[in-house]
C-alpha positions as CSV (number, residue, x, y, z in Angstrom):
1,X,59.9,110.8,81.8
2,X,60.7,110.8,78.2
3,X,57.7,109.0,77.0
4,X,55.3,110.8,79.0
5,X,56.6,114.4,77.6
6,X,56.5,113.1,74.4
7,X,53.2,111.8,74.7
8,X,52.1,115.4,76.0
9,X,54.2,117.7,74.0
10,X,54.0,115.5,70.7
11,X,57.8,115.9,69.9
12,X,60.6,113.4,70.9
13,X,63.1,116.1,70.1
14,X,61.2,118.3,72.9
15,X,60.7,115.8,75.3
16,X,64.7,114.6,75.2
17,X,65.9,117.8,75.4
18,X,63.5,119.0,78.3
19,X,64.6,115.9,80.2
20,X,68.4,116.6,79.8
21,X,67.6,120.1,80.8
22,X,66.0,119.0,84.0
23,X,69.0,117.0,85.1
24,X,71.3,119.1,84.1
25,X,69.7,121.8,86.7
26,X,69.4,119.1,89.2
27,X,73.3,118.8,89.0
28,X,73.6,122.3,89.6
29,X,71.0,122.9,92.3
30,X,70.6,120.1,94.5
31,X,73.9,120.1,95.8
32,X,73.5,123.6,96.9
33,X,69.7,123.5,98.0
34,X,69.7,120.2,98.9
35,X,67.4,116.9,97.1
36,X,63.9,117.6,97.1
37,X,61.7,115.4,99.0
38,X,59.9,114.1,95.8
39,X,62.4,114.1,93.2
40,X,60.6,112.5,90.7
41,X,58.3,115.5,90.6
42,X,60.5,117.7,91.0
43,X,62.3,116.1,87.8
44,X,58.8,116.1,85.9
45,X,58.0,119.7,86.7
46,X,61.5,121.1,85.7
47,X,61.3,119.2,82.5
48,X,57.7,119.8,81.8
49,X,58.7,124.1,82.5
50,X,61.4,123.7,80.1
51,X,59.6,121.7,77.4
52,X,56.9,124.9,77.6
53,X,59.6,127.3,77.4
54,X,61.0,125.8,74.4
55,X,57.4,125.8,72.7
56,X,57.0,129.2,73.8
57,X,60.5,130.3,72.4
58,X,60.0,128.7,69.1
59,X,56.4,130.5,69.0
60,X,54.9,127.7,67.1
61,X,51.8,125.9,67.7
62,X,50.0,128.1,70.3
63,X,47.3,125.8,71.2
64,X,49.2,123.0,71.9
65,X,50.9,124.9,74.6
66,X,47.7,126.3,76.1
67,X,47.1,122.4,76.3
68,X,50.5,121.5,77.4
69,X,49.8,124.0,80.4
70,X,46.9,122.5,81.4
71,X,47.8,119.0,81.1
72,X,51.6,120.0,83.5
73,X,48.9,120.9,86.2
74,X,46.2,118.6,85.8
75,X,47.4,115.6,84.6
76,X,48.4,112.5,86.9
77,X,51.9,111.9,87.9
78,X,53.9,109.7,85.1
79,X,54.7,106.5,86.0
80,X,57.6,105.8,88.5
81,X,58.6,102.6,86.5
82,X,59.6,99.7,88.9
83,X,61.8,101.5,91.5
84,X,59.1,102.9,94.3
85,X,61.9,104.5,96.2
86,X,62.7,108.3,95.3
87,X,66.6,108.1,96.2
88,X,67.1,104.8,94.8
89,X,65.2,105.7,91.6
90,X,67.7,108.8,91.3
91,X,70.7,106.5,91.8
92,X,69.7,104.0,88.7
93,X,68.6,107.4,86.9
94,X,72.1,109.3,87.2
95,X,74.0,105.8,86.9
96,X,73.3,106.1,83.1
97,X,75.9,104.0,80.9
98,X,76.4,106.9,78.4
99,X,78.7,108.2,81.1
100,X,82.1,106.4,82.3
101,X,81.3,104.1,85.3
102,X,83.9,106.7,87.4
103,X,81.9,109.5,86.1
104,X,78.6,108.4,86.9
105,X,79.4,107.0,90.3
106,X,81.4,110.4,91.1
107,X,78.3,112.4,89.9
108,X,75.9,110.4,91.6
109,X,77.8,110.6,94.7
110,X,77.8,114.5,94.7
111,X,74.2,114.7,93.5
112,X,72.4,112.0,95.4
113,X,74.7,111.4,98.0
114,X,75.5,114.9,99.3
115,X,79.1,113.7,99.8
116,X,81.4,116.3,99.2
117,X,84.4,116.8,96.2
118,X,87.1,115.7,98.9
119,X,85.0,113.0,100.3
120,X,84.6,111.5,96.8
121,X,88.4,112.2,95.7
122,X,89.3,110.3,98.8
123,X,86.9,107.5,97.6
124,X,88.3,107.1,94.4
125,X,92.4,107.9,95.9
126,X,92.6,111.3,94.0
127,X,93.3,114.8,94.4
128,X,90.7,116.8,95.2
129,X,91.2,119.1,91.8
130,X,91.3,115.9,89.6
131,X,87.9,115.0,91.3
132,X,86.5,118.3,90.9
133,X,87.2,118.1,86.9
134,X,86.1,114.9,86.2
135,X,82.6,115.8,88.1
136,X,82.5,118.8,85.9
137,X,83.1,117.0,82.6
138,X,80.4,114.5,83.5
139,X,77.9,117.5,84.3
140,X,78.9,119.1,80.8
141,X,78.6,115.9,78.9
142,X,75.1,115.7,80.2
143,X,74.2,119.0,79.5
144,X,75.6,119.4,76.0
145,X,75.4,115.6,74.8
146,X,71.4,116.0,75.5
147,X,72.1,112.3,77.3
148,X,68.4,111.3,77.5
149,X,67.8,110.5,80.8
150,X,64.5,108.8,82.2
151,X,63.0,107.0,84.5
152,X,64.5,103.2,84.6
153,X,62.3,100.1,84.1
154,X,63.0,96.7,84.6
155,X,65.2,96.0,81.1
156,X,67.5,99.0,82.5
157,X,68.4,97.6,85.8
158,X,70.9,95.1,84.8
159,X,73.1,97.5,82.9
160,X,73.2,99.9,85.3
161,X,73.3,97.8,88.6
162,X,77.2,97.9,88.7
163,X,77.2,101.6,88.8
164,X,74.6,101.7,91.6
165,X,76.4,99.0,93.7
166,X,79.5,101.1,93.6
167,X,77.5,103.9,94.9
168,X,75.7,102.3,97.9
169,X,79.0,100.9,99.0
170,X,81.0,104.5,99.3
171,X,78.3,105.9,100.7
172,X,78.1,103.4,103.4
173,X,82.1,103.6,103.6
174,X,81.8,107.2,103.8
175,X,79.6,106.6,106.8
176,X,81.6,103.8,108.5
177,X,84.6,105.8,108.6
178,X,83.5,109.8,108.2
179,X,86.1,111.9,106.5
180,X,86.2,115.6,107.6
181,X,87.4,117.1,111.1
182,X,84.1,118.7,111.1
183,X,82.2,115.4,111.1
184,X,81.4,112.5,113.5
185,X,83.9,109.8,113.3
186,X,81.1,107.5,112.1
187,X,77.9,108.5,110.5
188,X,75.1,106.3,111.1
189,X,72.6,108.2,108.8
190,X,74.9,107.1,105.6
191,X,75.6,103.6,107.0
192,X,71.7,103.1,107.6
193,X,70.6,104.7,104.5
194,X,72.8,102.6,102.4
195,X,71.9,99.4,103.8
196,X,68.0,100.4,103.4
197,X,68.7,100.9,99.7
198,X,70.7,98.1,99.2
199,X,67.6,95.9,101.0
200,X,65.2,97.4,98.2
201,X,68.0,96.7,95.5
202,X,67.7,92.9,96.4
203,X,63.9,93.1,96.4
204,X,64.3,93.9,92.7
205,X,67.2,91.9,91.7
206,X,67.0,88.9,94.3
207,X,69.1,86.5,92.0
208,X,71.7,88.8,91.6
209,X,74.8,87.7,93.4
210,X,76.7,90.5,93.7
211,X,73.7,92.5,95.5
212,X,73.3,89.8,97.9
213,X,77.0,90.4,98.5
214,X,77.3,93.9,99.1
215,X,73.9,93.3,101.4
216,X,76.1,91.0,103.6
217,X,79.3,92.9,103.6
218,X,77.3,95.9,104.7
219,X,75.6,93.9,107.3
220,X,78.7,92.2,108.6
221,X,80.7,95.4,108.9
222,X,77.8,97.5,110.4
223,X,77.5,94.5,112.9
224,X,81.0,95.7,114.6
225,X,79.9,99.4,115.0
226,X,79.2,100.0,118.8
227,X,82.6,98.1,119.3
228,X,84.4,100.6,116.7
229,X,84.6,103.8,118.8
230,X,85.9,104.0,122.3
231,X,84.0,106.2,125.3
232,X,87.0,108.7,124.5
233,X,86.4,108.9,120.9
234,X,89.2,107.0,119.6
235,X,88.7,104.2,116.6
236,X,89.1,100.7,118.0
237,X,91.0,98.1,115.5
238,X,89.4,95.0,115.0
239,X,92.1,92.7,116.8
240,X,90.9,95.2,120.3
241,X,87.4,94.9,119.9
242,X,85.2,93.4,122.5
243,X,83.0,91.0,120.5
244,X,80.3,90.4,123.0
245,X,79.4,94.1,121.7
246,X,78.9,93.2,118.2
247,X,75.6,92.8,116.9
248,X,74.9,89.0,116.8
249,X,71.3,89.7,114.5
250,X,73.1,90.9,111.9
251,X,75.9,88.7,111.4
252,X,73.4,86.0,111.6
253,X,71.9,87.7,108.6
254,X,75.0,88.5,107.0
255,X,76.5,84.6,107.3
256,X,73.1,83.5,105.9
257,X,73.7,85.5,102.8
258,X,77.1,84.6,102.4
259,X,76.3,81.0,102.8
260,X,73.9,81.0,100.0
261,X,76.2,82.7,97.7
262,X,78.4,79.8,98.0
263,X,75.9,77.1,98.0
264,X,74.9,78.9,94.3
265,X,77.8,77.5,93.0
266,X,78.7,80.7,90.7
267,X,81.9,82.3,90.9
268,X,81.6,85.1,93.1
269,X,82.2,88.4,92.5
270,X,84.0,91.7,94.5
271,X,81.2,92.3,97.0
272,X,80.4,88.6,97.6
273,X,84.3,87.9,98.3
274,X,84.7,90.8,100.7
275,X,81.4,89.7,102.2
276,X,82.9,86.4,102.5
277,X,86.4,87.8,104.1
278,X,83.6,89.3,106.8
279,X,82.2,86.5,107.6
280,X,85.9,84.7,108.4
281,X,86.4,87.8,110.9
282,X,83.1,87.5,112.2
283,X,83.3,84.0,112.6
284,X,86.3,84.0,114.9
285,X,85.6,84.3,119.0
286,X,88.6,86.5,119.3
287,X,91.4,87.9,116.9
288,X,94.0,85.2,117.7
289,X,91.8,82.4,116.3
290,X,91.2,84.3,112.9
291,X,91.4,81.5,110.1
292,X,94.3,84.0,108.4
293,X,94.9,81.4,105.5
294,X,91.2,81.6,104.2
295,X,91.3,85.2,104.1
296,X,94.7,85.3,102.5
297,X,93.1,82.9,99.9
298,X,89.8,85.1,99.3
299,X,92.2,87.9,98.7
300,X,93.7,85.9,96.2
301,X,90.5,85.3,94.7
302,X,89.6,89.1,94.7
303,X,93.0,90.1,92.9
304,X,92.0,88.4,90.1
305,X,88.1,89.7,90.1
306,X,89.1,93.3,90.9
307,X,93.0,93.9,91.1
308,X,94.1,96.9,93.1
309,X,96.9,98.3,95.1
310,X,94.4,98.5,97.8
311,X,93.3,94.5,97.7
312,X,96.9,94.2,97.6
313,X,97.5,96.0,100.7
314,X,95.0,94.3,102.6
315,X,96.5,91.1,101.5
316,X,99.3,91.8,102.9
317,X,98.2,92.4,106.4
318,X,96.5,88.8,106.3
319,X,100.0,87.5,105.3
320,X,101.6,89.5,108.0
321,X,99.4,87.8,110.4
322,X,99.7,84.3,109.0
323,X,103.6,84.6,108.3
324,X,104.6,87.2,110.4
325,X,105.4,91.3,109.6
326,X,108.9,90.9,107.6
327,X,106.3,88.9,105.3
328,X,103.9,91.3,105.2
329,X,106.5,94.3,104.8
330,X,108.0,92.9,101.7
331,X,104.4,93.1,100.1
332,X,103.5,96.6,101.7
333,X,107.1,98.1,100.3
334,X,105.8,97.4,96.5
335,X,103.4,99.5,97.2
336,X,104.7,102.6,97.7
337,X,104.4,104.5,94.6
338,X,100.8,103.8,94.1
339,X,99.8,104.4,97.6
340,X,102.1,107.1,99.1
341,X,99.2,109.3,99.4
342,X,96.8,106.8,101.2
343,X,96.7,107.3,104.9
344,X,95.9,103.4,105.5
345,X,99.3,102.8,103.4
346,X,101.0,104.5,106.2
347,X,99.7,103.3,109.0
348,X,100.1,99.5,107.8
349,X,103.4,100.0,107.4
350,X,103.7,101.9,111.1
351,X,102.1,98.8,112.5
352,X,104.1,96.4,110.7
353,X,107.5,98.5,111.7
354,X,106.1,98.6,115.4
355,X,105.7,94.6,115.7
356,X,109.1,93.9,114.0
357,X,110.8,96.1,116.4
358,X,111.8,98.9,114.0
359,X,110.9,101.9,116.4
360,X,112.3,104.9,114.0
361,X,110.7,103.9,111.0
362,X,107.3,103.1,113.1
363,X,107.6,106.8,114.5
364,X,107.8,108.1,111.2
365,X,105.2,106.3,109.5
366,X,102.6,107.0,112.1
367,X,103.6,110.7,111.5
368,X,102.9,110.4,107.9
369,X,99.5,108.2,108.5
370,X,98.2,110.9,110.9
371,X,98.9,113.8,108.3
372,X,96.8,111.9,105.8
373,X,94.0,110.5,108.2
374,X,90.9,112.9,107.4
375,X,89.0,110.8,110.7
376,X,89.7,112.5,114.0
377,X,89.0,109.2,115.6
378,X,91.5,107.3,113.7
379,X,94.4,109.6,113.9
380,X,93.5,109.4,117.7
381,X,94.0,106.3,117.7
382,X,97.4,106.2,115.6
383,X,98.4,108.6,117.9
384,X,98.0,106.4,120.7
385,X,99.8,103.7,118.9
386,X,102.7,106.4,118.1
387,X,102.7,107.4,121.9
388,X,103.3,103.8,123.1
389,X,106.7,103.6,121.1
390,X,108.1,106.3,123.5
391,X,108.4,103.5,125.9
392,X,110.1,100.9,123.3
């Protein structure tokens, strides 16, 4: 965009300012008005208008202004670079390396993904107010620093891909277990769109192992969708799902991607390891036949690549399956200070307390998990398990 504006108006300063203004306007308007059908054309038109306004204000080169107006109306659309899809192109544009990783992901989720501030805050495990401030600061940096956003070309993709994958992963997760009492428990529109866009990214970067890993992770997770919600609208946990309902076609494709990455001999990253964990789950004919020792080993590798309390929590669940609930509880208890506001932490404790015969502690943990859960299907499942304690 900046290159085409520079060519039209003969000034790099005007072009960069106009492009930055266009994106600042998009940040403010799109969350309210919605993302336009043709984002590239909208941004180009807005940037042209801002450039023309600046020329008019400065009162210079009236002839050039008239020429610019003609070009604006009649010139062919500028190049869209290597990313043909409007939405994916906008994600790449917004994941600008000048912003911090968390800021670019949060801002892109708000602008392009259409997620609300509470939904984004939930994904990052922070308070709504803190996430709101983070997004506001990112907007201000765009507007005040004049960050030169432009259509991404092939050379831009590698430095932006980590942010793009993070955005797609979080959009998929919001669809897989939607937050908010006024939404469906599963948003198929979000999971389907995340998978579609990830397939497009893989076409752009076929040799990137993390892209293949993320696609495999999404496919293996999506394969279980039909078995996850009961007819009564209650979340069905993995150990209780009817595996005959799983989508064998998606599982086969996901397993193929995981094998492809294993055979590459390249050290796996975060998404490849998560995909491998899901491959172990979807390879087992029943929950009892799951190779929990392999899952624990994969979580050990994941903690080296991307250490986090959520990864530790999931590892503790696997350890509990392998060595018993008391072993799992010992690990979970260490995470209290970091995950006390995370519903899955309390749900895990409740389940481990229940399995170890600590009924009162289980009841209290279920109550806290229900209070913090933002998904009504999940809340219903937790309430059902809590009710089962009454007879214990």
